Structure formats: C-alpha cells, structure tokens
C-alpha positions as CSV (number, residue, x, y, z in Angstrom):
1,X,133.9,80.5,141.3
2,X,130.4,80.8,139.9
3,X,129.9,79.6,136.3
4,X,127.3,80.9,133.9
5,X,125.9,79.2,130.9
6,X,127.0,80.6,127.6
7,X,125.2,79.4,124.5
8,X,127.6,78.0,121.9
9,X,127.4,79.7,118.4
10,X,125.2,77.8,116.0
11,X,127.8,76.6,113.5
12,X,125.1,75.5,111.0
13,X,124.0,79.2,110.6
14,X,127.4,80.8,110.4
15,X,128.8,82.0,107.0
16,X,131.5,79.8,105.6
17,X,134.5,80.8,103.7
18,X,133.9,81.6,100.0
19,X,133.6,78.6,97.7
20,X,133.3,78.3,93.9
21,X,130.4,76.0,92.7
22,X,128.9,74.9,89.4
23,X,125.1,75.2,89.2
24,X,123.4,72.4,87.3
25,X,119.7,73.0,87.6
26,X,116.9,74.8,89.6
27,X,114.8,73.3,92.3
28,X,111.0,73.7,92.2
29,X,111.3,76.9,94.4
30,X,113.6,78.5,91.9
31,X,116.9,78.1,93.7
32,X,120.1,77.0,91.9
33,X,121.3,73.5,92.8
34,X,125.0,72.6,93.0
35,X,127.0,69.8,94.6
36,X,129.8,70.1,97.2
37,X,131.5,67.2,98.9
38,X,128.4,64.9,98.4
39,X,125.9,67.5,99.6
40,X,123.2,69.2,97.6
41,X,123.7,73.0,97.9
42,X,120.8,75.4,97.3
43,X,121.7,78.8,96.0
44,X,118.9,81.3,95.6
45,X,119.5,83.7,92.7
46,X,121.8,81.3,90.8
47,X,120.9,79.8,87.4
48,X,121.8,76.6,85.6
49,X,125.3,76.5,83.9
50,X,126.6,79.3,86.1
51,X,129.8,79.2,88.0
52,X,129.3,81.1,91.2
53,X,131.0,82.1,94.4
54,X,128.9,81.4,97.5
55,X,129.1,81.3,101.3
56,X,127.2,78.6,103.2
57,X,124.4,80.1,105.4
58,X,123.2,76.7,106.7
59,X,124.6,73.3,106.7
60,X,122.8,70.0,107.3
61,X,123.9,66.4,107.0
62,X,122.7,65.9,103.4
63,X,122.3,69.5,102.1
64,X,123.4,73.1,102.6
65,X,122.0,76.5,101.8
66,X,124.3,79.2,100.4
67,X,124.3,82.9,99.7
68,X,125.3,84.0,96.2
69,X,128.2,86.5,96.4
70,X,129.5,86.6,92.8
71,X,128.7,85.2,89.4
72,X,131.9,84.1,87.7
73,X,130.3,82.6,84.6
74,X,126.9,84.0,83.5
75,X,124.1,81.9,82.2
76,X,122.5,82.7,78.8
77,X,119.1,82.6,80.7
78,X,120.1,85.5,82.9
79,X,118.4,88.9,82.4
80,X,118.5,92.2,84.3
81,X,115.6,92.5,86.8
82,X,113.2,95.3,85.9
83,X,112.0,96.2,89.4
84,X,114.1,98.6,91.4
85,X,112.9,96.8,94.6
86,X,113.9,93.4,93.4
87,X,116.7,92.8,95.9
88,X,114.6,93.8,98.9
89,X,111.0,92.8,98.1
90,X,109.9,89.2,98.7
91,X,107.2,89.3,96.0
92,X,109.2,88.0,93.1
93,X,112.3,85.7,92.9
94,X,112.8,84.9,89.3
95,X,113.1,88.3,87.6
96,X,116.8,87.5,86.9
97,X,115.7,84.7,84.6
98,X,114.4,85.2,81.0
99,X,110.6,84.7,80.9
100,X,110.6,81.8,78.4
101,X,113.3,80.1,80.4
102,X,111.1,80.5,83.6
103,X,108.3,78.8,81.8
104,X,110.4,75.9,80.5
105,X,111.7,75.4,84.0
106,X,108.2,75.4,85.5
107,X,106.9,72.9,82.9
108,X,109.8,70.5,83.5
109,X,109.5,70.9,87.3
110,X,105.8,70.0,87.1
111,X,106.5,66.9,85.0
112,X,109.4,65.8,87.3
113,X,107.3,66.2,90.4
114,X,104.4,64.3,88.9
115,X,106.7,61.5,87.7
116,X,108.5,61.3,91.0
117,X,105.7,61.8,93.6
118,X,102.7,60.8,91.6
119,X,104.0,57.6,90.1
120,X,103.2,58.7,86.6
121,X,105.0,58.0,83.3
122,X,103.9,61.1,81.4
123,X,104.2,60.8,77.6
124,X,104.0,63.8,75.4
125,X,100.4,63.3,74.3
126,X,99.2,63.8,77.9
127,X,101.0,67.2,78.2
128,X,98.6,70.1,77.3
129,X,100.0,73.4,76.1
130,X,100.9,75.7,78.9
131,X,98.5,78.5,79.8
132,X,100.5,81.7,79.7
133,X,100.0,85.4,79.2
134,X,101.8,88.7,79.9
135,X,105.0,88.6,81.9
136,X,104.5,92.1,83.4
137,X,101.6,94.1,84.9
138,X,99.4,91.0,85.1
139,X,98.2,91.2,88.8
140,X,94.8,92.7,89.2
141,X,94.9,92.7,93.0
142,X,97.5,93.2,95.7
143,X,97.6,93.9,99.5
144,X,100.2,96.4,100.7
145,X,101.2,96.4,104.4
146,X,101.5,99.6,106.5
147,X,104.0,100.2,109.3
148,X,103.9,103.4,111.4
149,X,107.2,104.6,112.9
150,X,106.5,106.4,116.2
151,X,109.9,108.1,116.2
152,X,109.7,109.6,112.7
153,X,105.8,109.8,112.6
154,X,106.0,108.3,109.1
155,X,103.8,105.6,107.6
156,X,105.6,103.1,105.5
157,X,103.7,101.4,102.7
158,X,105.1,98.3,100.9
159,X,105.5,94.5,100.7
160,X,107.3,92.0,103.0
161,X,111.0,91.7,102.5
162,X,112.4,88.4,101.3
163,X,112.7,85.9,104.1
164,X,111.8,88.6,106.7
165,X,108.8,90.1,108.5
166,X,110.1,93.6,107.8
167,X,108.5,95.8,105.2
168,X,110.2,97.0,102.0
169,X,109.0,100.4,101.0
170,X,107.6,100.2,97.5
171,X,107.1,103.1,95.0
172,X,106.1,100.9,92.1
173,X,105.4,97.2,91.3
174,X,106.0,95.9,87.8
175,X,103.9,92.8,88.1
176,X,100.9,94.8,89.3
177,X,98.4,96.2,86.7
178,X,99.8,99.6,85.7
179,X,96.9,101.6,87.2
180,X,97.5,99.9,90.5
181,X,101.3,100.4,90.4
182,X,100.8,104.0,89.6
183,X,98.6,104.5,92.7
184,X,101.3,103.3,95.3
185,X,103.4,106.4,95.5
186,X,100.5,109.0,95.7
187,X,98.6,106.7,98.1
188,X,101.6,106.6,100.4
189,X,102.0,110.4,100.3
190,X,98.3,111.0,101.1
191,X,98.0,108.5,103.9
192,X,100.9,110.3,105.6
193,X,98.8,113.4,105.7
194,X,96.1,111.8,107.8
195,X,95.7,112.5,111.5
196,X,94.9,108.8,112.1
197,X,97.8,107.4,110.2
198,X,99.0,105.5,113.3
199,X,95.8,103.4,113.2
200,X,95.8,102.3,109.6
201,X,96.1,98.7,108.6
202,X,96.8,97.2,105.1
203,X,95.7,98.7,101.8
204,X,94.2,96.5,99.2
205,X,94.2,97.6,95.5
206,X,92.0,95.9,92.9
207,X,91.5,96.4,89.2
208,X,88.0,95.2,88.3
209,X,85.8,95.3,85.3
210,X,83.9,98.1,87.0
211,X,86.9,100.3,87.9
212,X,89.7,100.6,90.3
213,X,89.0,99.8,94.0
214,X,91.0,100.6,97.1
215,X,90.1,99.1,100.5
216,X,91.8,100.7,103.5
217,X,91.8,98.7,106.8
218,X,91.5,100.9,109.9
219,X,91.7,99.9,113.6
220,X,89.9,103.1,114.8
221,X,87.1,105.2,113.5
222,X,88.5,107.9,111.2
223,X,88.0,111.6,112.1
224,X,85.7,113.6,109.7
225,X,88.7,115.5,108.4
226,X,90.5,112.3,107.4
227,X,87.4,111.0,105.7
228,X,87.1,114.2,103.7
229,X,90.7,114.1,102.7
230,X,90.5,110.5,101.5
231,X,87.3,111.2,99.6
232,X,89.0,114.1,97.8
233,X,92.0,111.9,97.0
234,X,89.7,109.1,95.6
235,X,87.8,111.6,93.5
236,X,91.1,113.0,92.0
237,X,92.3,109.5,91.3
238,X,88.9,108.3,90.0
239,X,88.8,105.2,92.2
240,X,86.2,103.6,94.5
241,X,87.4,103.9,98.1
242,X,86.1,101.6,100.8
243,X,87.0,101.5,104.5
244,X,87.1,98.2,106.4
245,X,87.0,98.2,110.2
246,X,88.0,95.6,112.8
247,X,84.6,93.8,112.4
248,X,85.3,93.5,108.6
249,X,82.4,95.9,108.0
250,X,82.7,98.0,104.8
251,X,81.7,101.6,104.3
252,X,82.1,103.5,101.1
253,X,84.0,106.8,101.2
254,X,83.8,107.6,97.5
255,X,81.8,107.7,95.4
256,X,79.1,108.7,97.8
257,X,77.0,105.6,98.4
258,X,73.2,105.5,98.0
259,X,72.8,104.9,101.7
260,X,75.0,104.2,104.8
261,X,75.0,100.4,104.3
262,X,75.5,100.2,100.5
263,X,78.8,99.6,98.9
264,X,79.9,99.0,95.3
265,X,81.6,95.6,94.9
266,X,84.3,94.9,92.3
267,X,83.5,92.2,89.8
268,X,84.9,90.4,86.8
269,X,83.3,88.7,83.8
270,X,83.6,85.0,82.8
271,X,82.7,83.6,79.5
272,X,80.5,80.5,79.7
273,X,81.5,78.9,76.4
274,X,84.5,78.5,74.1
275,X,83.5,81.4,71.9
276,X,84.4,83.8,74.7
277,X,80.9,85.2,74.8
278,X,80.1,87.3,77.9
279,X,78.6,84.8,80.2
280,X,78.5,85.5,83.9
281,X,79.5,88.3,86.4
282,X,81.4,87.3,89.5
283,X,81.4,89.8,92.4
284,X,83.8,89.6,95.4
285,X,84.6,91.4,98.6
286,X,87.8,92.1,100.5
287,X,89.0,88.8,102.0
288,X,87.4,86.7,99.3
289,X,89.9,84.7,97.4
290,X,90.0,85.4,93.7
291,X,92.7,84.5,91.1
292,X,94.9,87.6,90.8
293,X,95.8,87.1,87.1
294,X,92.6,87.8,85.3
295,X,93.7,86.7,81.8
296,X,95.1,83.4,83.0
297,X,92.0,82.8,85.2
298,X,89.8,83.3,82.1
299,X,91.9,80.8,80.2
300,X,91.7,78.3,83.0
301,X,87.9,78.5,83.2
302,X,87.7,78.0,79.4
303,X,90.0,74.9,79.6
304,X,88.0,73.5,82.5
305,X,84.8,73.9,80.4
306,X,86.5,72.2,77.5
307,X,87.9,69.3,79.5
308,X,84.8,68.6,81.5
309,X,82.5,69.3,78.5
310,X,79.4,69.8,80.7
311,X,76.1,68.5,79.2
312,X,72.5,69.7,79.8
313,X,71.6,66.4,81.6
314,X,74.6,66.3,84.0
315,X,75.1,66.9,87.7
316,X,78.5,68.6,88.4
317,X,80.2,69.1,91.8
318,X,82.6,72.0,92.4
319,X,84.6,71.5,95.6
320,X,86.6,74.4,97.1
321,X,84.4,76.6,94.9
322,X,85.2,80.0,96.4
323,X,82.8,82.7,95.2
324,X,81.8,80.6,92.1
325,X,84.7,81.1,89.8
326,X,84.1,77.8,88.0
327,X,80.6,77.1,89.3
328,X,79.0,80.0,87.6
329,X,80.1,79.3,84.0
330,X,79.5,75.5,84.6
331,X,75.9,76.2,85.6
332,X,75.3,77.8,82.2
333,X,76.0,74.5,80.5
334,X,74.9,71.7,83.0
335,X,71.6,70.5,84.4
336,X,72.7,71.1,88.0
337,X,75.9,72.4,89.6
338,X,76.7,72.2,93.3
339,X,79.4,74.3,94.8
340,X,81.0,73.6,98.2
341,X,83.3,75.9,100.1
342,X,84.8,76.0,103.6
343,X,84.8,79.8,104.2
344,X,81.2,80.9,105.2
345,X,81.7,84.5,103.8
346,X,82.6,83.1,100.4
347,X,79.6,80.8,100.4
348,X,77.3,83.8,101.0
349,X,79.0,85.8,98.2
350,X,78.7,82.8,95.9
351,X,75.0,82.6,96.6
352,X,74.7,86.3,95.8
353,X,76.5,85.7,92.5
354,X,74.1,82.9,91.6
355,X,71.2,85.3,92.2
356,X,73.0,88.1,90.3
357,X,73.2,85.9,87.3
358,X,69.7,84.4,87.6
359,X,71.1,80.8,87.8
360,X,68.5,78.6,89.5
361,X,70.3,75.4,88.8
362,X,73.2,76.3,91.0
363,X,73.4,75.8,94.8
364,X,76.2,76.5,97.3
365,X,76.9,74.8,100.6
366,X,79.3,75.4,103.5
367,X,81.4,72.4,104.6
368,X,84.7,71.5,106.1
369,X,86.1,69.6,103.2
370,X,88.9,68.0,105.4
371,X,86.3,66.5,107.8
372,X,83.8,63.6,107.7
373,X,81.4,64.3,104.9
374,X,79.1,61.3,105.5
375,X,76.0,63.3,106.5
376,X,76.4,66.1,103.9
377,X,73.2,66.1,101.8
378,X,75.0,67.2,98.6
379,X,77.3,64.1,98.7
380,X,76.2,61.5,96.2
381,X,76.5,60.3,92.6
382,X,77.6,63.0,90.2
383,X,78.6,63.0,86.6
384,X,81.7,65.2,86.8
385,X,83.9,66.8,89.5
386,X,86.0,70.0,89.7
387,X,88.5,70.5,92.4
388,X,90.3,73.8,93.1
389,X,91.9,73.4,96.6
390,X,94.4,75.5,98.5
391,X,98.1,74.4,98.7
392,X,97.3,71.5,101.1
393,X,95.4,69.8,98.3
394,X,92.3,67.7,98.3
395,X,93.5,64.4,99.9
396,X,90.7,64.3,102.5
397,X,88.0,65.1,100.1
398,X,89.1,62.4,97.7
399,X,88.5,59.8,100.3
400,X,84.8,60.2,99.4
401,X,85.3,59.7,95.7
402,X,83.8,56.2,95.8
403,X,80.4,57.8,96.7
404,X,80.6,60.3,93.8
405,X,82.0,58.2,91.0
406,X,82.3,61.0,88.4
407,X,83.3,60.1,84.9
408,X,85.7,63.0,84.8
409,X,87.7,65.0,87.3
410,X,89.4,68.3,86.6
411,X,91.9,69.2,89.4
412,X,93.2,72.8,89.5
413,X,96.3,73.0,91.6
414,X,98.5,75.7,93.1
415,X,100.9,73.2,94.5
416,X,102.2,70.4,92.2
417,X,103.5,68.4,95.2
418,X,100.0,68.0,96.7
419,X,98.6,67.3,93.2
420,X,101.2,64.6,92.7
421,X,100.2,63.0,96.1
422,X,96.5,63.2,95.3
423,X,97.1,61.6,91.9
424,X,97.9,58.4,93.7
425,X,94.5,58.5,95.4
426,X,92.8,59.0,92.1
427,X,94.7,56.2,90.5
428,X,93.8,53.8,93.3
429,X,90.1,54.5,92.7
430,X,90.3,53.8,89.0
431,X,91.1,57.2,87.5
432,X,93.8,57.8,84.9
433,X,95.6,61.0,84.3
434,X,94.8,61.9,80.6
435,X,95.9,65.6,80.4
436,X,98.3,67.8,82.4
437,X,99.1,71.4,81.8
438,X,101.2,74.0,83.4
439,X,99.6,77.3,84.3
440,X,101.9,80.3,84.5
441,X,99.7,82.3,86.9
442,X,102.6,84.2,88.5
443,X,105.4,85.1,86.0
444,X,108.7,86.4,87.6
445,X,108.1,84.0,90.6
446,X,108.8,80.4,91.2
447,X,105.1,79.5,91.8
448,X,103.8,76.7,89.6
449,X,100.1,76.1,89.0
450,X,98.6,73.2,87.1
451,X,95.5,71.7,85.7
452,X,95.0,68.0,85.4
453,X,92.2,65.9,83.8
454,X,91.4,62.4,85.2
455,X,89.0,60.0,83.6
456,X,87.4,56.9,85.1
457,X,88.7,53.7,83.5
458,X,87.1,51.0,85.6
C-alpha cells in the first residue's frame, strides 16, 4: 500500500491548556515575565504584580511565549487603552500601562541593559533626567498603508496589525498630531472616490512648521479627473498635497506650484543655543528620516549642544547625520562641522539645508559607515564626535575612533542593546561614560531611546 508523508503538528506552536501565572516584571520589549517549571514565560499585555491566566503559544527549552486570556489580579499600573484600534493595530503596545509607569520601566530597562551588556556600574550621578513630553498626539509624521480589495472594490487605509502583515483599518490615531489624526477618515473616504484607487500606494502625513503635508504614492499616472478631485479635497482641508511616482519623483497637486518641477517641502526649526532662539531651518522630503516627535527631538538637540559644548575653534564630526538634524545647530557654534551619511538622497538634502541656512563652515559627505573608511578624506583628528546610528548601532564606525581621538562623544541611540555593546568599544579606547539619559520618543510603545556622553580619560 502506498504511503504518503504527513507533516506532524508543530507542538511548540500549539495552544496549551490554561495556566495561572504570577507576572514579576516586564522585558525591554514590554512583555510581562513570569516563571513556570523553570522556564521564563513572556506574556504580552501583562503587567508586573498581576496574576494572569495564559495559554502557551510557543515553547522552547528555556523559555515560552504565552497568550493572555484573563487578568485575575489587576496591577495598579494598569489603565484603560484610549485608542479604539488598540487590540488590532501594531503601532502601540503599552497603552494599557500608566504613562509614568511606562517611563519608570524604560528608565530601569535602559540601566539594566547598560549594566548587563555594557559592563557599566552606573551610579546615580551619571543618570541624566529623562527627556519626556506629551503622552498623546506627539507624532508629527506617519505612513499609512493602502490595500485594495478587488472583490469589494474598496480601498482600505490603516496600519499593520500586531504580529501580522495584514492591515488594520484606522479611523483615528491618538499618538498622531491631532490635525493628522483628523485627516485619516476623510482621506479614506475621498481616496475611495478615485477612478485609480487600485493603483494607490501608501499615504504619508506630516505636520510641519509650514503646514500640513500629505504625500500619496501612486503606481500609475493619475487621470485628470482624479487629480482635480484630490486638488479640491486638499483645498478644502487646507493641506499641501504631493504625488510621488515609482521613480520617487514628486509633483505638487495643491497649492498650484510655481512651475511643473517645483514643490514645497516641509520643514521644522531647530534652536542653535540653550536660550531656544530660532536658529536653523531643516527641510526634508518623503523618504528622508526625521525624528517623528518634534518636541522631544528639539530637547535632544539642546541636550547634545549642552553636553558637547561646541566652541568656535573646534572641528566636530557628525556620523549618521541624516538631513542635518544635529549638524545644522552644531555649525552655528563650532569652527567646522562635518556630516557623514550613508543615504545619498539625505546627503543631498543636508547640503541643500546648509545652503538654506547660509552655513559655510558645514560640509556633508556620503559614505558607507559600516565599510573601510581608510581613504575617506574627512577621516582625521577631530575635537568632538556625535553619533546617531540606526538600530544596528555604530560598532564598525567606532573601529576608526583611534584616528579621530575626540575629547567628547555624544551617542544618540534608538536601541539600548547596541548602545551597550558599543560602550565596550568606547571603554577599550579610553572613553568613560559620564552621562546617560532615557529619551521617551515614543510614549505608549515599548521603544526606548537614549543619549550617552563619553569623555576621553587617557
């Protein structure tokens, strides 16, 4: 008799019977931690001091993941999520935790990671006050995905679902700036009126100093009737509307541009001193990275200026400089600032920003900062260094620290684990961590950002 292969069920992925566990703490991703038969159990949605009913969703040798089914004893830190999409949307995962409790957790998680992975013994005088701001409506930028259903002929607008590639339809977002949140529902209704709605990509919304901007990605040229419809909608909403095609070219639908190639770019302002005086203007385009929390970004720039204390006779290097977020205000206080970035489009925008602000002591360069930098002309002795890398950190760039020998290093991090790892490299090259501060860039989420100051001691 012929036999056919039949895959065995993956027992590690099957739901277990229900268990009662005591949650003792949170991990750095915001999941509750409990113990069961010698295993660490991670329970998303659970809080410290809660007794919960769970079912295992995944079991490994030393740990397990579990689904929260019931809270038997509620933590004093628990609060009711504000957002009606909280259980579906993957954008936030700590709305069920009181804001100050979130911040206390993030501060301790940062310190624990630095002590454990960075080999530091952090005393209180090295811990800077946390940079924090509003808990809601703080995001000045967001990208919404679109999905067109061929059967219903309906365009869905929203964010990715938690742990899924599917889209959760969104009608509001309480961490978005209020004017942007208020645009979501009318934008969805109007996009569904377009003839070309099947060929629409994502929608990017931005609140800038010079108004509200919307950038609509399209895969095909819009018919004239759709363009007119969108222009009328933008006029009614009093927003600047740009269209971005597959070549990343931008065209302005409303207000009517001066010519076919001109577009209005969003910008934000950065003070270049501790007195919060208006200093520099930073323009950016779709695809350029900018910090989405404007108030926190402003505070970070001010703290970087304070910690680095740039002088008029100093040469300062800004690695992973983006469009000049730190370089521009630094250049107002130093003899020379050099910005280096790995994304060519952002280097071009940074150069344009230097010209916009009439900064002649500021230059920008393109380089792969994870590669061999031996022959880079900008690499050499500097007085001070600022690093603002992506989540992977600055490990490769720090291998060239011996050629730079700055007196001070300010490291802006969006991943405390890579910051802790890179701290070891800095320590080995004679730098001591003298200040560390948590930055609450993304309230209602588990994300932890940090700023660290290192000073040369040998």
